[in-house]
C-alpha positions, 0 to 999 in steps of 0.5 A, spaced: 142 328 867 138 323 872 132 326 876 135 329 882 128 326 886 124 321 885 116 322 888 112 317 891 104 318 891 098 314 892 091 315 889 086 315 895 091 319 899 091 328 899 099 329 898 103 335 900 102 341 897 109 342 893 114 346 895 116 354 893 120 351 887 113 348 883 107 345 885 107 337 885 100 333 884 096 333 890 097 325 892 104 327 892 106 323 899 114 325 900 120 324 895 127 322 896 134 324 892 136 319 886 142 318 889 143 311 889 148 306 884 145 302 879 144 295 883 143 298 890 139 296 895 135 301 899 130 302 904 126 309 904 122 312 910 119 319 910 122 323 915 118 326 919 113 322 918 107 326 915 100 323 916 096 325 910 089 325 908 086 319 906 080 322 900 075 315 899 070 313 905 071 306 900 076 303 896 078 297 894 085 299 890 091 302 893 096 304 888 103 307 889 107 311 882 113 314 882 115 319 878 121 323 877 122 331 876 118 331 869 112 327 873 114 321 868 114 315 871 120 311 875 120 303 874 126 302 877 128 298 871 124 292 873 126 291 881 121 289 886 118 294 890 115 293 896 111 300 899 107 300 906 101 303 908 099 305 915 091 307 914 088 309 921 082 313 923 082 318 928 
């Protein structure tokens, strides 16, 4: 059975606290349903937009991780994935 959701995490951000069913990793930014057909292009934007705290003052690498319901990596079958991360100082 395919995973129901895909979770997006970032190595430099403090993410969500999880949901009532289970705790998600502390750097999970958002999730989206895994409901697209194979090969269909899609665009995903968190809604509502929720700012997250950056955990590091200095960094030289930012990585986004995509995982399934069981915490296993999702690779989108090798398809190209692009993302945008907006960092600002309050």
